[in-house]
N, C-alpha and C positions, 0 to 999 in steps of 0.2 A: 427766710432768705434775706441777706444783707442788702441795704440800700446805700448807695454812694452818691453824694452831690459834688459835682465838679464845676468850678467856675473857669471861664476862658476855655470852654470845651469845644469850640468850633474848629480849632486847628491846633497844630503843634503838639506840645506836651500835654495840653488838656485833652485833646482827642485821643492821644495815646494812653493816658490814664483811663479814659472811658473804655477803650478797647480791652486793655488788660484787666480792668476790674470786671467787665462783663464776661471775659473769658474765665474768670474765677467764680462766675455765677451770681454776681451782684446785680440787682436792679439799679437803674441809674436815674439821676436827675441832672440833666445837662443844662448849663447856664452860659449864655453869651448874648451878644447883641444881634448876631446874624441868624435870623430864623431859618433861612434856607439851608445854611451850613449845618445847623443843629438838626433840622429835620432829615437831612441826608445822612448824617451820622447816626441818628436814631434808627432810621430804616435799615442801614447796613448792620449795625450792632445787634439790633433786635432779630434780624434774619439769621445772622451767623450764630448767635449764642442763645437765642430764645429767652431773652430777659426782657423785663419791662423797662421802657425808657420814657421818662417824662421830660418834655421840652419846656424850659422856662426862659423866655426871652427877657433879658434885663441888662440895662446899662448900669453897672454898679456905681457910677458917678452920679446917677440920678437918685436922690434920696427916696423917692417913692418906689422905684424899682428895687433899690437895695433893701428897703423894708419888706418887699414881697419875698425876697430870697430869705431874709431873716425869719419871716413868718413860716416859710416852708421848713427851715431848719428846726424851728421850735416844735414842729410836728414830730420830729425825730428822724435821724438818719444814723447809720452805723459808721460811715466814713465821710469826712469832709475834705476835699482837696481845694485849697486856696491857690489857684493857678493864674487867675487873670492878672494881666500886667502889660506894660509897654515900656519901650526905652526912649531916652532923650539924648540929644547931642551932649557930649561931655563938657561943652563950653557953657557952664552954668551962667556966667555973667551975660551971655548973649541970648540965652533962652528967654522967651516970654514968661514972666513970673506966674501967670495963670496956668500955663502948661506945667510948670514945676509943681504948682499946688495940686493940680489934677493927678499928676504922677504920684505925689506923696499920698493923696487921699486913696487912690486905688490900691497901692502897694501896702499901705499901713492901716488907714482907717477902715477900709472895706474888709481886710483880713481880720482886723481886731473885732469888728462888729459881727462878722459871720462866725468866727470862732466862739465868741461869747454866746451867740444864739444857739449854736450846736451843743455847747458844753452842758447846759441845763439838763436836757433829756439824756445825754450820754451819762452824766454823773448819776442821775436818778436810776438809770438802768444798770449802772456799774460796768459799762463797756463802751468802747468807741475809739476811733482813730481820727486824728487831724493831721493832714499832710500839708505843710506850707512850702510852696515852691519858691525857694530863695535862689541863691547863686554864690559861686565862689567869689564874686565881686563883693559880697558882704563881709569878706575877711580882709579886704585890702582897701586902701583909699582910692575909690574910683567913682567920683562924681556923686550926684544925688541918688543914682540907681544903686550904687554900692552902699550908700548910707541907709537907704530904705530896706535893702535886703539884709544889711547888718542888724537893723532893728528886728526884722522877722526871725533871724537866727537866734538872737538873744532871747526874744520872747518865747520861741519854741523850746529852747533849752530850759528856761525857767519853768514853763508850763508843764513840760514833760516830767520834771522832778516833782512838782507839786501834785499833779493829777494821776500819775502812773499808778500809785498805790491804790487809787480808787477805780482802776480799770480803764482809764482813758490815757492814751499815749498821744504825744504831739511831736512830730518829726519835721525838721527843716531839710528839704532836699536841695542840695547845692551843686548844680551842674556848672560846668564851664561853658564853652561854646558848643551849641547843639544845632544840628541841621534841622531847622524849622523855618517858618516864614518870619521869624522875629526880626532879622536883619533887613529883609525886604520891606518891612513896614517902616524901617528907618530910612528907606530910599537907597539901600545898598544892594545891588544885584549880586548873585552868586559869584564869588571870586574877588569881590571888591571889599570884603570885610577886613582885610589886613590881618588875617589869622593864619598861623602856620598850620599846614595840613595835619600834623600830628596832634593838634590840640582839639580837633573836632570830635564830638561824641554823637552817637545816634540816639534818637528819642526813646527807642524801645529799651535800650540798655539803661538809660537814666531812670526811666519809670520802673523797670523791673527791679533795679537795685534799691530805688527809693521805697517801693512797696515792701521789699524784703526787710529793709531797715525798720520800717514802721511796724511790721509784724513782730519784729524782735524787740520792740520798745525802745529803739535808739532815738536820741535827741537830734542827731545830725547825720545826714548821709551825703558824702562827697563821692560821686561816682568816678571810678578809675584811679589807679595809683598815680598816674601822671599829675592829676590835680591835687591829690592828697599831698604829694611831695611839694608841689608849688605853693600850696597854702602853708605848709610847715616852714618852707624856706623863706616865705615872705615875712615871717615874724622875726627873722634874724637880720633883715636888710633895712637900712634907713628909709624912712617914709619917702624921701625925695626920689630914691632909686625905684621904689615900688610904684610910685605914681607914674614915673616915666615909662616903666615897663608895662603897666596896666593900660596905658593910653594907646598902645600900639594897635590893638584889635578893637573892633566895635561890636 
């Protein structure tokens, strides 16, 4: 039976990845800082789908905790979902630099280290999937969040080409605005995000399409034709116009 390790699994897209992978019969290793939320998820998923669920409480910005997750990956998993992350205000010059560094370390360094830890056993076995949760923000100039997600997209595209022939695929899932608690953690109540209603996606659709893209060995998944068109169109527009448009929603 397959085993999937998911970071940021306590809520939002991470919890949805856990539910959908469990529905496909995968045992889970769920990783996040909130033990209570992880244990509730484990109980629910285990009861519904009769799979094993290992709870691994870890703050990926703590070097010792990150090393524990790396060690678990070195034991071998079939699927790694790098989902943990958080957002910052787009006003880079006003943000505390320590917050920006933590943001960069979580989105880039943690994903880099965990992917590296998972790859060894996957390549030795000749099979495995890495899913990196990025964002359409990674295709446009949109603060340091977009820059970090842009790194993740580029890394995924490169790694998928290099390792796919050896049985390991790497896929960047790039949603737009998704109904999760992401914006609430930024201090924005529902309805205050400045996002047009037609641009919202639901987590189940994002995860379902992302897992399908990973199963097909694709480097990038952009859920919904709306966002595919927006990404394509952004490449034809001057940066100044793209930055102004991208700054409207949070």
